[in-house]
DRENGU-848904 format. One record per residue: x, y, z of N, C-alpha, C in turn; residue in one letter. Coordinates in steps of 0.05 Angstrom, whole numbers, plus 5000, padded with zeros to 4 digits. Example, Ala and Ser with C-alpha at 12.3 -4.5 7.8 and 13.67 -1.06 7.14 Angstrom:
REM DRENGU-848904
526448865156524649105156526449345156A
525749555142527349795143525850015157S
END
This chain:
REM DRENGU-848904
406357235867405957285896408557385908X
408457615921410857725933410457725963X
412157595977411857576006413057826019X
412057906043413058146055415958126063X
417258366064420158366071420558266100X
422558106103423258006130426258026134X
427057976158429957966165430857676162X
429957546142430357256138433357196138X
434056996155436756896157438857106163X
437957336176439657566179442257496193X
442057386217444557336232446257126219X
445056906211446656696198447956796173X
446456946157447557046132449857236137X
449657396158451857576164454357416168X
454157196184456457026189457456896163X
455556786148456256646123457556836103X
456257066099457357256080460057366088X
460257416114462857516124465057316120X
464457066127466556856124467156816094X
465156816077465656786048467457006038X
466857256044468357476034471257456045X
471557386070474257356081475757146067X
474556916062475856696050476656766021X
474856876006475456935978477557155975X
477457335994479357555993482157455999X
482357266017485057156025485956966003X
484256805992485056585974485056665944X
483656845933483356875904485657025890X
483258225740485658355749484758615743X
483758675740482458905730479858945744X
478959205745476359265756474259105742X
474659055716472958865702474158585705X
472558405715473658135719474958025693X
477457925695478857835672479957555677X
478857355662479657085667481356975643X
482257155625483857065603486556955613X
487256715604489856605612491356505588X
494056545588495656415567495556105571X
496055965550495855675552498155555569X
500555645565502855535580502755235582X
502555095559502154805561504354645574X
506754755574509054605586509554675615X
507954855626508554945653507054785675X
505554585666503754445684504654155688X
505354095713506153815719503853685734X
502453505721500053375733500753105743X
499453025765499852755775498452565756X
499952365747498852175728497851925743X
499551815760498651575774496451645794X
496751885806494751965826491952005814X
491952065787489352105774487851845773X
489251615777487851355777486651295805X
487151465824486251415851483251465853X
481751275864478851295867478151285896X
477551515909476951515937474351355943X
474251255967471951095976469451275978X
467251185966464751335968463251245994X
462451446009460951396034458251526032X
456351386021453651506016452251566042X
452351386061450951436086451951676101X
454651706102455751936115455152196100X
455152176074454552416058451652506063X
449852326064447052396069446752516097X
448152386116448052486144449052776145X
451352826132452453096133450753296118X
449453216097447553396084445353476104X
444353276119442353336139443453526161X
445953486169447153666189447253946178X
447953976152448054246140445354376139X
443254216140440554326141439754396170X
440354206188439354226216440754446232X
443454456231444954636248444154936243X
444055036218443155306215440355356224X
438555156220435855196229435655206259X
437155036273437155056303438155326313X
440155426300441255686307439255906303X
437955906279435956106273433556086292X
432655836298430255806314430655856343X
432755756355433055766384435055986394X
437056046378438856266386437956536376X
437156556351436256816340433256856342X
431756636346428856646347427756796323X
428756736299427856856274425056766267X
423456956259420656896253420356676232X
422056686212421756486190422356206198X
423856176221424755906230422655756246X
420355886252418155756267416555586248X
417455346243416155176223414254976237X
412554856222410654656232410054456210X
408554256217407754066196406154196174X
404454396183402854536163404554696144X
406654836153408254996135409754816116X
410554576125412054396108410254286085X
407754206092405954106072405254326052X
404854566062404254796043406554846025X
409054856035411354926019412154705999X
411154466004411754245985410054265960X
408054435960406354475936407754665917X
407954595892409354765872407955045870X
405455055875403955315872404755525892X
406155445914406855635935409355785929X
410955705909413455835904413156135897X
414856305908414656595903417456715906X
418056915890420557055892420657205918X
423057205931423257345957424557615953X
424657765975425858035974427858075997X
429557866001431657896021433758096012X
435458186030437558376022439458246001X
440558425984442258335962444558155971X
446158215992448258036000447257766009X
444857766022443757516032443357316009X
441957415988441257245966443657175948X
445457375944447557335923450257235934X
450557235961453057135973452456915993X
450556976011449856786033448856516022X
447056526003445956275992448056115977X
449756235960451856075947453655935968X
454356065990456055936010454655696022X
452055726029450555496040450455266020X
450155335994450055125973452754985971X
454955125976457554985974457854785996X
456554826020456554626041455054376033X
452654426021451154196011452754035991X
453954165971455454035950457753875962X
459253995981461553855992460853636012X
458353616020457553396037457953136021X
457653145995458152905978460952915966X
461853155957464453175944466753085963X
466553145988468653066007468352786017X
466252646007465852366015466252175991X
468052255973468852075952467452095925X
465452275923463952305899465252515880X
465052465854466252655835464452905831X
465253085814463853335810460953285802X
460453135781457753105771455952955791X
457152765805455652615825454852795849X
456353005854455853185877453953415870X
453653475844451953695836449053675847X
447753445846444953435856444753505886X
446953465901446753525930446253815935X
447453995919446954285923444054355918X
442854245897440054305891438154165910X
438653915917436953785936437053925963X
439454005972439754145997438254405997X
438354555974436854805972433854755973X
432954555959430054495959429054425987X
430554256001429654176028429654416047X
431654586045431654826062429355006056X
428855066031426755246023423955136031X
423654876029421054756034420454686063X
422554596077422154486104423254656127X
425254816122426654956143425655246147X
423755336131422655606133419655586131X
418355776144415455796142414555976119X
416456096105415856256082415856086057X
414656186036414456036011417255995999X
417755765986420355725973420755935951X
423156025947423756235928425456125905X
424656165880426256065857429056195856X
429256445864431956575864433856445884X
432756365907434456225927435255955917X
433455815903434055545893436355565872X
436255765855438355795834440955875847X
440856085864443256185876444655975894X
443155825909444255615926445255385910X
443755305889444555075873446755135854X
446355305835448355355814450955485825X
450655705839452955835850454255675872X
452555515887453655345907455455125896X
454755015873456454815860459154945852X
459055175841461555315833463355365856X
462255485877463855555901464755295915X
463055095915463754835927466054705914X
466154695887468354565873470954725876X
470754985875473055155879474355105906X
472655115927473755075954474754785958X
473454595945474354315947477154285936X
477654405913480254385900482454545915X
481654775925483554935940484354785966X
482354665979482954516004484754275997X
484154145975485753915967488653995962X
489054225949491754325944493254375971X
491854475990493054516017493854256029X
492054056027492653786039495153666026X
495653726001497853595987500553735994X
500453946009502954086017504653896033X
507253906028509153736043510453896065X
509454136070510454296093509654156119X
511154226140510654096166510454306187X
509754216211509654396234507354596233X
507954836243505855036246504655116219X
506255136198505155206172503155006162X
503754746166501954536158499354556174X
499454596200497054616216495454856209X
496855086204495355326197493955286170X
495255146151493955086126491554916129X
491654726147489254546152486954716164X
487554896182485455066193484155236171X
485855346154484755516132483155346113X
484055106107482554926089479854846101X
479754816127477254756141475354986141X
476455236142474755466141473355496113X
474855456092473755486065472055246057X
472655006069471154766062470654606088X
468654696104468154566130467654266128X
466254176107465653896105468153726102X
470053826086472453676082474053666108X
474253886122475653886148474453696168X
471753696168470253516187470853226181X
470853156155471352876148474252796153X
476152976150478952916155479252866185X
477753006201477852956230476752676237X
474452616224473252346229475152126220X
476552166198478251966187481051956200X
481552146217484152156230486452246212X
485752386191487852476172488352776173X
486952906191487253196193490153266201X
491453436185494153516191496253346177X
495353126163497152956149496852986119X
498752886104498752886075497652626064X
495552636047494452386036496652206024X
496451946027498551766017498851785987X
496551815973496751815944497852085934X
498352275952499552525943502452485936X
503652275945506552225940506952145910X
504852075897505151965869505452185848X
504952425855505252645835504352905847X
503853095829503153365838500453455826X
499053615841496553735832497153965814X
495254065798495654295781496654535798X
498354705786499454925802497355145805X
497855315825496255555829498155795826X
497255995810498656245808496956465820X
498156645834496656865847498057125842X
496457335834497457605830496157785852X
497857925866496958115887497458395877X
495358555874495658835865494959025889X
496459235891495959445910496559715897X
494559895898495060145884492960355890X
492860555873491060785876489260805852X
486760895856484960925834483461195836X
482861295812481261535810478661465795X
476461515807473861425795471761645799X
469661625784467461805787464861655781X
462661785786459961655782458461815761X
457461685741455861805720457262045707X
459862025703461462235691463562095674X
463962195649465862065631468762135637X
469262325654471962425659472562395689X
474062185697474762155725476362385737X
477762535720479362755730477663005738X
475263025726473663255730472463265759X
470863075765469463065791470062805806X
472362685800472962425810473762415839X
473862175850474762125877477261955876X
478861985897481461845899481261635921X
482361405917482361195937484360975931X
484960815952486760585949485060335943X
486360145931484859895925486859665926X
485759425929487359175927485858975910X
487358805898486158605880487758345881X
486358125882487757865882486457695860X
488257585843487257405822488657135826X
487056925826488056655830487356495805X
489356355794488956175772489755885780X
488055705775488455415782488655265756X
490955125751491254965728491755115703X
491554985680491955105654489655035635X
488755225618486655165600487254935581X
489854885576490554675556490954405568X
490454365594490854105607488254015620X
487753755617485353635629482853795624X
482553895600480354075594477653925593X
477653665594475153515595474153475623X
475853545643475153515671474053765682X
471653765694470454015705472254145726X
472754405723474254565742477154485745X
478254335725481054285725482554545720X
481154745709482255015706480055215714X
480655385733478855595741480355835751X
479056055752480256305763478256445781X
479356575801477756735820479057005822X
477457215819478357485821476757625843X
478257755862476957925882478258195881X
476658395887477658675889476358815912X
477858975926476859105949478159375952X
476859565967478059825971475960005985X
476960235993475160436006473060535987X
470560505994468360565976465960635993X
464260815983461860885998459860655998X
460060465980458060255978458860005993X
461359915990462159666001465159646001X
466359516021469259466021470059266000X
468259085993468758885972467458975946X
468959005925467959115900467358895879X
468858675880468558465860469058195872X
467458005866468057715868467157595841X
469057475827468457365801469757085798X
468256885790469256615788468556505760X
470556385747470056245722471355975723X
469755765719470755495719470155355693X
472055225681471655075656470354805662X
468154755647466654505651467654285633X
467954345607469154155588470154315564X
471854185548473054335526473954155503X
474854285481475754155458478154305447X
480454165444482854295435483154265405X
483754485391483954495362486854595355X
488354415344491154485336491254555307X
492254795301492454895273495155015269X
496954885254499654975249501055025276X
502255265279503655335304501755445325X
499355505318497455635336495655435349X
494755505373493055325389490355465395X
488255315392485555415398484155225417X
482755325436481255165455478455265457X
476455095451473655165456472855035482X
471455175499470655065524468055195534X
466655035550464255135564465055205592X
464155435601464855535628462355595643X
462555565670460555665688461755915701X
460056125704460956385713459256495735X
460556625755459156765776460457035779X
458857245780459857525783458357675804X
459757805821458657975842460158245841X
458758455834459958715831458458925848X
459959085863458759295879460659535880X
459759755869461260005870459360235876X
460360475876458660705884456460765864X
456760685839454760735819452460535821X
453060285824450960075824452059815834X
450259625838451059345845449859155824X
451058925822450258735802451258455809X
449658255802450557975806449257805785X
450757605775449657425754451057155754X
449556955746450556685742450056615713X
452056515699451656465671453256215662X
452556115638454055905625454756005597X
457355975589458256085564459855875548X
459655905521461555765503463755965496X
466255875499468456055496470455945476X
471956125463474056055445476556205454X
478556055462481156175471483256095451X
484656295440486656245419489356365427X
491456235418494156335423495656335397X
496956565390498456595366501356665373X
503156505363505956545367507056765349X
508656955360509857165346512857155348X
514357295330517257295333518157415359X
520757365366521957485389520557405415X
519857155417518657045442516257205451X
514557285432512057425438509657265429X
507357335439504957195432502457365437X
500257285424497757415428495657205436X
494257255457491957095465489357245460X
487457125447484857245442482657075456X
480457205462478357075477475657175466X
473856985461471057045453469256875470X
467056985480465156835496462356915490X
460456725489457656775484456056575500X
454056665514452456475530449956585542X
448856435560446256505572446656585602X
445356805609445156885637442856725650X
443456555668441356395681439656575699X
440956745715439556925732441357155740X
440357405737441957635746440257805765X
441557935783440258125802441358395796X
439458585789440258845779438659065795X
439959285803438659485819436259615805X
434259665821431759795811431160025830X
431660275821431260505838428360565845X
426460435831423660505836422360325857X
423660115866422859955889419859885889X
418959775867416059695866415459475886X
417359295890416859065907417759115935X
416159285949416659355976419459455980X
421059325998423659436004425959305987X
425259135969427359015952428159215931X
430759285930431659485911433059365887X
432259125879433459005855431458815842X
431858765816430158595800431658345792X
430158135784431257885775430557825746X
432357705732431657625705433957465691X
433257315670435257175654436157355630X
438057255614438857415591441057275576X
442557435561444857335545447257505552X
449657385548452157525554454157475532X
455857675528457957665507460457795518X
462757685511465257805519467457745498X
469357935496471557905477473958055489X
476357955482478758085492481257975479X
483458115485485958025474488258105493X
490357945493492657985510495157965492X
496758185490499258185476501558175496X
503257965493505457935511508057945495X
509758145502512258185488514558095505X
515757875498518157765511517757725541X
515257665549514657625577515557865594X
515658095582516458335597514358555597X
513258605573511158815570508658685559X
506358745571503858635562501658845561X
499858805542497458985539495058805538X
493058865555490658705558488258885553X
486458805535484058955529481658765530X
479458845542477258665545474558815546X
472558705534469858815535467858595542X
465858665558463858465565461158605566X
459158475555456358585555454358375563X
452258455576450158275584447458405583X
445558275569442858385567440958205584X
439258325600437458185618434658295615X
432758115615429858185615428658105642X
427358295655426258245681423958055681X
424057855698421757675702420557705730X
421957845747420857915774421758185782X
419958385781420658655787419158835768X
419959085766418659275747419159175718X
417259225701417459155673419759305661X
421859155653424259295644426159095631X
428259205619430559055610433059215616X
435359085617437859225625440059135606X
441959315603444459245588446759325606X
448359135613450759175630453259145612X
454959345612457459335596459859415613X
462059275608464559345622466759345601X
468759525606471059545588473459605604X
475759475597478259535610480559505590X
482559675593485059625579487359695598X
489359515598491459525619494159475606X
496059635614498859615606500559525630X
502059305628503559205650506459175642X
508259265659511159235655512359065678X
513558845670514758675690517658765695X
518258835720520858935727522658715738X
521558515750523058295761521358045757X
522357815766520957565762518157565774X
517857685797515357685811514057955815X
515358165804514358435810513858585784X
511458725782510658865759509259135767X
509159315747507659565750505459565729X
503059665737500759655719499259925718X
498360005694496660245690494260155676X
491860245684489360145674487260355673X
485560345653483160515651480760345642X
478360425648475960275641473460395652X
471360245649468760335660466860105664X
464860155681462359995683460060175674X
458160055659455760195652453360015655X
451160115666448759965668446460145659X
445060055637442760205627440260055631X
438260175644435760055649433560175632X
432060005618429860105601427260015614X
425560205623423160155638420660215621X
418660055624416160105610414460315624X
414560325650412760505665414260735679X
416960745676418460955689420661055670X
421961265678424161375662426461175661X
427861165639430260995637432461095656X
434260915663436360975682439060905670X
441061075673443761025664445661065688X
447160855695449160875716451860805704X
453960965710456560915699458760955721X
460960815717463160825736465760815721X
466761035710469361035696471561065717X
473960965710476160965730478860965716X
480861055731483661035723485160925747X
487260745742488560625765491560575759X
493160585780495960515779496360315802X
497960105797498359905818501059775815X
501959665837504359485838503259205841X
504559005828503558735828505758535836X
505058355854506858145862505657885856X
507057715841506057455833507557225845X
506057015852507256775863506056525850X
507456305851506456045842506655845864X
504555675867504555475888504255195876X
END
């Protein structure tokens, strides 16, 4: 059953999506998302005594705040925006609680793939910011999504909304929780400390709200004095790119434009690898484009891992949760996946090393463009699949590095036109470090999306590119 197209959550989603994009752009290397990290096992100073700290769990307040996260958006939709879907009744609630009423929706792509994950992060942090650990907070994102879909709308609950709000909401929620925690641990004072608290509240409203209730807003937690949180490294790229659409030669018919990219790494793969999201990376990319100012949001968080020591070389197997949002002039794409990964580091003479990466896993749900628009005004299909990635990083004396990476994902449509898709990305990048924090980078690569349709002609979309950029790196 496909419900008619509506402007569902239009105003609220515009606010949510805009805030999310702003936050990730400010806080979060390649046109192809690259999460490969060297181990750097000795560069991480972790708090040891502070790890024994167990915050007080406040179940009643957590449940209350989860309810607030449901009620406030609904009140805004119903009475400020007078949105059709917000006119609920006892009858709509009873109907939506029946499993048979569930149906895929056809909301705009940014609404489903960005707006819902942000809402899910609020649900997640209603418990995470009230003393509960990662796994104890996971159900809150899914429960919050189910309640919203069933009780806060008069339309049928959508499985795509449930997955996007739940799975991606957990990822975004834990990332914002840890980033806000890092800001709280800052020993800076005065205006900078207050500005940091405001920013932390923007990216994690529940945490800021609870700090206000507890009277700790603007202060440093007492247990922060016992040690340090994992470090954050950030790379800021600014440069020019030459790209084309459905052409293998960007120089032939390509377009020129400027771009920016921010890559954030939290922690180290070799430390606390049994703790969810003790190591994660966020990549954002933006620039002048006919499709969108934001080109990439990509998040990878390690769930658990196993360290394998063999002679002088180190290997780490880990399970990761992944979220990818891609939008360029050729096509758009979004996916949530879980992968098993193998990260290896090989020591070479003259202070050089090689890092290799292999990943294989399942795509839980992907949203892929469909030019034939069978389902009314929705221009994309949904489906699960499998994903594979491989890459390598050669670092010579911490001065010159070469990074190569390939990623592929196959998806079979379960809602949309009968079809399957293969998404592939490739990048190779040469970087020269000129100073401690300044580097120059040259890169080439492509995006390709091939759609195989049973009732229509196949479709091939490609986006090859060349880029030059200057990079500034900092550690926090």
